[in-house]
C-alpha positions in Angstrom: -5.3 -12.7 18.6 -4.1 -14.5 15.4 -2.9 -17.8 15.6 -0.6 -17.9 12.9 3.2 -17.2 13.5 4.4 -13.6 13.1 7.5 -12.3 11.9 8.3 -8.5 11.6 10.6 -8.2 8.3 12.2 -4.7 7.8 13.5 -3.0 4.7 10.8 -5.1 2.7 10.6 -2.5 -0.3 12.7 -4.5 -2.7 15.4 -7.1 -2.7 15.7 -10.1 -0.2 13.2 -8.3 2.1 10.5 -8.7 -0.4 11.0 -11.8 -1.4 10.7 -12.6 2.6 7.5 -11.2 2.9 5.9 -13.2 0.3 7.8 -16.5 0.9 6.6 -16.5 4.5 3.0 -15.3 3.8 3.2 -18.0 1.1 4.4 -20.2 4.0 1.2 -19.4 6.4 2.7 -16.9 8.5 1.3 -13.7 9.2 3.7 -10.9 8.1 4.8 -8.0 9.0 6.2 -6.1 6.0 8.5 -3.0 7.4 9.8 -0.3 4.7 11.5 3.0 5.3 9.6 4.8 3.3 5.8 5.5 3.7 5.2 5.4 -0.2 6.5 1.5 -0.5 4.6 0.5 2.5 1.6 2.2 0.7 2.7 -0.2 -2.1 3.0 -3.2 -0.1 -0.6 -2.3 1.4 -2.2 -3.0 -2.0 -0.6 -6.3 -2.3 -2.1 -7.1 1.0 0.6 -7.1 3.4 0.3 -5.0 6.9 3.3 -2.9 6.0 4.0 -0.3 9.1 7.1 2.3 8.6 9.8 1.3 10.1 13.3 3.8 9.1 16.4 2.9 11.6 17.4 6.0 12.0 14.8 7.2 13.5 14.1 5.8 16.8 10.5 6.6 17.2 9.3 4.9 14.0 11.0 2.0 15.4 9.0 2.1 18.6 5.7 2.7 16.8 6.2 -0.3 14.9 6.5 -2.4 17.1 4.1 -1.1 18.9 1.9 -1.8 16.1 2.7 -5.4 14.9 2.1 -5.9 18.8 -1.7 -4.5 18.7 -2.1 -6.9 16.2 -1.1 -9.6 17.2 -2.1 -9.6 21.1 1.4 -8.6 22.7 3.4 -11.8 20.6 6.0 -11.7 17.8 7.3 -15.5 16.9 10.5 -13.8 15.3 12.3 -10.8 13.5 14.2 -10.9 10.6 16.5 -7.8 10.7 17.2 -6.7 6.9 16.9 -3.7 6.1 20.4 -2.1 5.1 22.2 0.4 2.7 25.9 0.5 1.5 28.4 3.6 0.8 30.7 2.4 -1.6 34.5 4.0 -1.3 37.8 3.7 -0.2 38.2 3.8 3.4 40.9 7.3 3.4 38.1 8.9 0.8 35.2 8.2 3.9 34.0 11.2 6.1 33.6 9.8 9.4 30.1 11.5 9.3 29.3 9.1 6.4 30.6 5.8 8.6 28.0 7.6 11.3 25.1 7.3 9.2 25.9 4.0 8.0 26.3 2.5 11.4 22.8 4.0 12.1 21.2 2.6 9.5 22.9 -1.4 9.4 23.6 -1.7 12.9 22.1 1.0 15.9 18.8 0.7 14.3 18.9 -3.0 14.0 20.0 -2.9 17.9 17.3 -0.9 19.0 14.7 -3.0 17.3 16.3 -5.9 18.6 16.2 -4.8 22.5 13.3 -4.0 22.0 12.1 -7.2 21.1 13.9 -9.4 23.6 11.5 -8.9 26.3 8.2 -10.2 24.1 10.0 -13.0 23.1 11.2 -13.7 26.8 7.8 -13.1 28.6 6.0 -15.7 25.7 9.0 -18.1 26.2 10.5 -18.4 23.0 11.5 -16.4 19.9 14.0 -16.4 16.6 15.7 -13.2 16.1 17.4 -13.7 12.4 19.8 -11.5 11.3 20.6 -10.6 7.4 24.6 -10.2 7.5 26.7 -11.2 4.7 29.9 -12.8 3.5 31.5 -9.1 4.0 30.9 -9.6 8.0 33.4 -13.0 7.3 35.9 -11.5 5.2 36.4 -7.8 3.9 36.7 -6.3 0.0 38.3 -3.2 -0.8 36.2 -0.4 -1.7 33.4 -1.5 0.4 35.0 -0.6 3.9 31.6 0.9 5.1 29.4 -1.6 4.6 32.1 -4.2 5.6 32.7 -2.6 8.6 28.5 -2.5 9.8 28.5 -6.4 9.2 31.7 -7.1 10.8 30.0 -5.4 13.9 26.9 -7.4 13.7 28.6 -10.2 14.3 30.4 -9.8 16.7 27.3 -8.3 18.7 25.0 -11.2 16.9 27.1 -14.5 18.3 27.8 -12.3 22.0 24.0 -12.2 22.1 23.6 -15.8 20.7 25.6 -16.8 23.8 23.5 -14.8 26.3 20.3 -16.0 25.3 20.9 -19.7 26.0 18.4 -21.0 27.7 16.2 -18.1 27.0 14.1 -19.9 24.6 15.3 -17.6 21.8 17.6 -18.1 19.4 19.7 -15.6 17.7 20.7 -16.5 14.1 23.2 -15.1 11.5 21.9 -15.6 7.3 25.4 -14.6 5.1 24.2 -13.7 1.8 27.0 -13.3 -0.9 26.1 -11.9 -4.2 21.9 -12.0 -4.3 20.2 -10.1 -6.7 18.7 -6.5 -5.1 19.3 -3.1 -5.5 21.5 -2.1 -3.0 24.0 -0.9 -5.3 21.8 1.0 -7.4 20.4 2.9 -3.7 24.5 3.0 -3.3 25.0 5.9 -5.7 23.2 9.1 -4.4 25.2 8.3 -1.1 28.4 7.7 -3.4 27.9 11.2 -4.5 27.3 12.9 -1.4 29.7 11.6 0.4 32.8 10.5 -1.5 34.4 13.7 -3.4 36.5 10.8 -5.7 37.8 13.3 -8.4 40.1 14.7 -5.5 41.5 11.4 -4.1 45.0 10.9 -4.7 43.2 6.9 -6.5 40.5 9.2 -8.6 42.5 6.8 -11.7 41.1 4.1 -10.0 37.5 5.4 -9.4 37.0 6.4 -12.9 38.5 3.0 -14.3 37.4 0.0 -11.8 34.9 1.6 -9.3 32.6 3.4 -11.0 32.0 1.7 -13.8 30.5 -1.6 -11.7 28.6 1.1 -9.5 27.0 3.0 -12.5 26.5 -0.3 -14.6 22.7 -0.9 -16.1 23.1 -3.6 -18.0 21.4 -5.7 -15.9 24.4 -8.3 -16.2 24.3 -10.8 -12.8 27.4 -10.8 -10.9 29.3 -14.8 -11.3 27.5 -16.8 -8.7 24.3 -14.8 -7.9 21.5 -15.8 -6.8 17.9 -14.9 -6.6 16.9 -13.3 -3.3 14.2 -16.6 -2.6 17.6 -18.4 -2.1 17.7 -16.6 1.3 14.3 -16.4 2.1 14.8 -20.6 2.0 17.5 -20.3 5.0 15.2 -17.6 6.5 12.3 -20.3 6.8 14.4 -23.4 8.2 15.8 -20.9 10.7 12.6 -19.3 12.1 10.2 -22.7 11.3 12.8 -25.5 12.6 12.9 -27.2 16.0 17.5 -26.5 15.9 18.5 -24.0 13.7 21.4 -23.2 13.1 23.7 -20.4 14.4 24.3 -19.1 10.6 23.6 -20.2 7.5 25.6 -19.8 3.8 24.3 -18.7 0.7 25.7 -18.7 -2.4 29.1 -20.4 -3.5 31.1 -17.2 -2.6 30.5 -17.4 0.9 30.7 -21.0 1.5 34.0 -20.7 -0.3 34.8 -17.5 2.4 34.0 -19.5 5.5 36.6 -22.4 4.2 39.7 -20.2 2.8 39.3 -17.5 6.3 39.8 -21.2 8.4 42.7 -22.2 6.7 44.7 -19.2 4.8 47.0 -17.3 6.8 46.2 -13.4 6.6 47.9 -12.1 3.6 47.0 -15.0 1.8 43.6 -14.3 2.0 44.2 -10.5 1.4 45.6 -12.0 -2.0 42.4 -13.7 -2.6 40.0 -10.8 -1.6 42.1 -7.9 -3.6 41.6 -9.9 -6.7 
């Protein structure tokens, strides 16, 4: 059995998950860097990671990945970082219900399945940290992002409830709420936008043409205002899993801090005006 503290991180093919895998390994953790696609698992294996395949939409892969982790650790797991997620951009009125079901399977239900499977392991060992990568979009909604917004709002509610229910068990539930962080989320959203959103027949096609599509397809590499590298999230993750008294929430990036204040002090219509700008 390894004496190292162990962490299972999902969504490690790129962005926050990839940075987290490297960052936590550098801090001495035994990292299991899970990816949805086998080719990404193979690439990370070349980099020296134990990289099980875990697809949140495939219950068998969730159970198989966790079984592999527990086999390697002797039945223990110190921390779980639920991170893998995708976006399906578009106006809510143009969003098919099946598209919403698809994103909830990947961004919410799969996370719940893995979390439920991990809790008995952590309860048996008397401790554990479950860290959920939420978003500023789980605090305040923004246009064009209804599918993603809704999964993060659901995640916030479920995690807050579970944190209350786990009091006294030694299992800590923690939310990390990033704003704009460098990742491939937008690029990876393009196939889902093209699959699900019939924007040309939308009553708001002109808005797609002038506003949404130029941003979605922008490959200039230009960063968003206040954008931070994914290592900014890793810094919060490290505190969440290593501190004797972790915070229930960690804000990452200036927009998240601003949103946290505005949603407390502004009436709804004023907040709507700010977020729709």
